[in-house]
C-alpha positions in Angstrom: -45.3 15.0 -8.2 -43.6 12.3 -6.1 -42.3 10.6 -9.2 -40.8 13.8 -10.5 -39.0 14.4 -7.0 -37.7 10.8 -6.9 -36.4 11.0 -10.6 -34.7 14.3 -9.6 -33.0 12.6 -6.7 -31.8 9.6 -8.8 -30.5 12.1 -11.4 -28.7 14.0 -8.8 -27.4 10.8 -7.1 -26.1 9.6 -10.7 -24.3 13.1 -11.1 -22.8 12.8 -7.5 -21.6 9.3 -8.3 -20.0 10.3 -11.6 -18.5 13.4 -9.7 -16.9 11.1 -7.2 -15.5 8.8 -9.8 -14.0 12.0 -11.6 -12.6 13.2 -8.3 -10.7 9.9 -7.8 -9.3 9.9 -11.2 -8.4 13.6 -11.2 -6.9 13.5 -7.6 -5.2 10.1 -7.3 -4.8 8.4 -10.8 -2.9 11.2 -12.3 -0.3 10.8 -9.5 0.5 7.2 -10.3 3.3 8.0 -12.7 5.1 10.0 -10.0 4.6 7.4 -7.4 7.3 5.2 -8.6 9.9 8.0 -8.5 8.7 9.1 -5.1 9.1 5.5 -3.8 12.6 5.1 -5.0 13.4 8.6 -3.3 11.8 7.4 -0.2 14.1 4.1 -0.2 17.2 6.2 -0.6 16.2 9.3 1.5 13.7 8.2 3.8 9.8 8.2 3.8 9.3 11.2 5.8 11.9 13.3 4.1 10.1 12.7 0.8 6.8 13.6 2.4 8.1 16.8 3.7 9.6 17.5 0.2 6.1 17.5 -1.4 4.4 19.5 1.5 3.7 23.2 1.3 2.5 24.8 4.4 3.2 28.4 3.3 0.0 30.0 2.4 -0.1 31.5 -1.3 3.5 30.1 -2.0 2.3 28.4 -5.2 0.0 31.3 -6.3 2.2 34.3 -5.4 4.3 34.0 -8.8 1.1 34.5 -10.5 0.7 38.1 -9.2 4.3 39.1 -10.0 4.7 37.6 -13.4 1.2 38.0 -15.0 2.8 38.9 -18.3 4.3 35.6 -18.9 1.6 33.7 -20.8 2.9 30.2 -20.0 3.1 31.0 -16.3 -0.2 32.7 -16.5 -1.8 29.7 -18.1 -0.3 27.3 -15.6 -1.2 29.3 -12.6 -4.9 29.9 -13.9 -5.3 26.3 -14.5 -4.2 25.6 -10.9 -6.3 28.2 -9.5 -9.4 27.7 -11.6 -9.0 23.9 -11.4 -8.6 23.7 -7.6 -11.8 25.9 -7.3 -13.9 24.3 -9.9 -13.3 20.8 -8.7 -14.8 21.2 -5.3 -17.9 23.3 -6.4 -20.0 20.1 -6.8 -19.0 19.0 -3.5 -20.4 22.3 -1.9 -23.5 21.8 -3.9 -24.2 18.0 -3.3 -23.7 18.1 0.4 -26.6 20.4 1.2 -28.5 18.5 -1.4 -28.4 15.1 0.2 -27.9 16.3 3.7 -30.2 18.8 5.3 -27.7 19.6 8.2 -25.1 20.6 5.4 -27.4 23.6 4.6 -25.9 25.6 7.4 -22.7 27.3 6.2 -20.4 26.3 9.1 -21.2 22.7 9.2 -20.8 22.4 5.3 -17.5 24.4 5.6 -16.3 22.1 8.4 -17.4 18.9 6.4 -15.7 20.2 3.2 -12.5 21.2 5.1 -12.3 17.7 6.6 -12.8 16.0 3.2 -10.1 18.4 1.7 -7.6 17.6 4.4 -8.3 13.9 4.0 -7.6 14.2 0.3 -4.4 16.2 0.7 -3.0 14.1 3.4 -3.9 10.8 1.5 -2.2 12.2 -1.6 1.1 13.1 0.1 1.3 10.0 2.3 0.7 7.6 -0.6 3.0 9.6 -2.9 0.0 10.2 -5.3 0.2 13.9 -5.0 1.4 16.6 -2.8 0.1 18.4 0.3 -0.3 22.2 -0.5 -2.1 24.7 1.8 -2.9 26.8 -1.3 -5.0 23.8 -2.6 -6.9 23.7 0.6 -7.7 27.4 0.4 -8.7 27.1 -3.1 -10.8 23.9 -2.7 -12.7 25.5 0.3 -13.5 28.4 -1.9 -14.9 26.0 -4.5 -17.1 24.5 -1.8 -18.5 27.7 -0.6 -19.3 28.7 -4.2 -21.1 25.4 -4.6 -22.8 25.8 -1.3 -24.0 29.2 -2.4 -25.1 27.9 -5.8 -27.4 25.4 -3.9 -28.5 27.5 -0.9 -29.3 30.9 -2.7 -31.9 29.5 -5.0 -33.1 27.1 -2.4 -33.8 30.1 -0.1 -35.4 32.2 -2.7 -37.5 29.3 -3.5 -38.7 28.8 0.2 -39.2 32.6 0.4 -41.5 32.7 -2.5 -43.4 29.5 -1.5 -44.0 31.0 1.9 -45.4 34.3 0.4 -47.7 32.4 -2.0 -49.1 29.9 0.5 -50.4 32.7 2.9 
């Protein structure tokens, strides 16, 4: 039984490592092409002006067009990719945190940890010109983390409940 448990943790650790590598590629490497343009803008307009230009602090600003122009397929496709992508990319984070760290099984602790991780990513993207800072991304990413947390926690709690019942 111990060998199976260790193999499972090794498998999950490998999956987590692959996930982290994919996150770095998706969140940072794709922004390398825009970085040169933004650096040239920063030289002419100033660093903070360019940072502010690629910062959205208005909630639902980048999602709102989806609700008014659903009939336009290209817009629908683009917004759905943004919404679904921003949620899906953080579901594993919400799953791996409580798997590896017992304290992360508490919803508030896991949510705060995920929020800090997301804020770090958003700030690092905009400050390095490898992406932008978007409050909508934060909200959607956090939704993904909560879904991941639920995917881990609900079966875990059900398993513990049935184990407690059968051991009596």
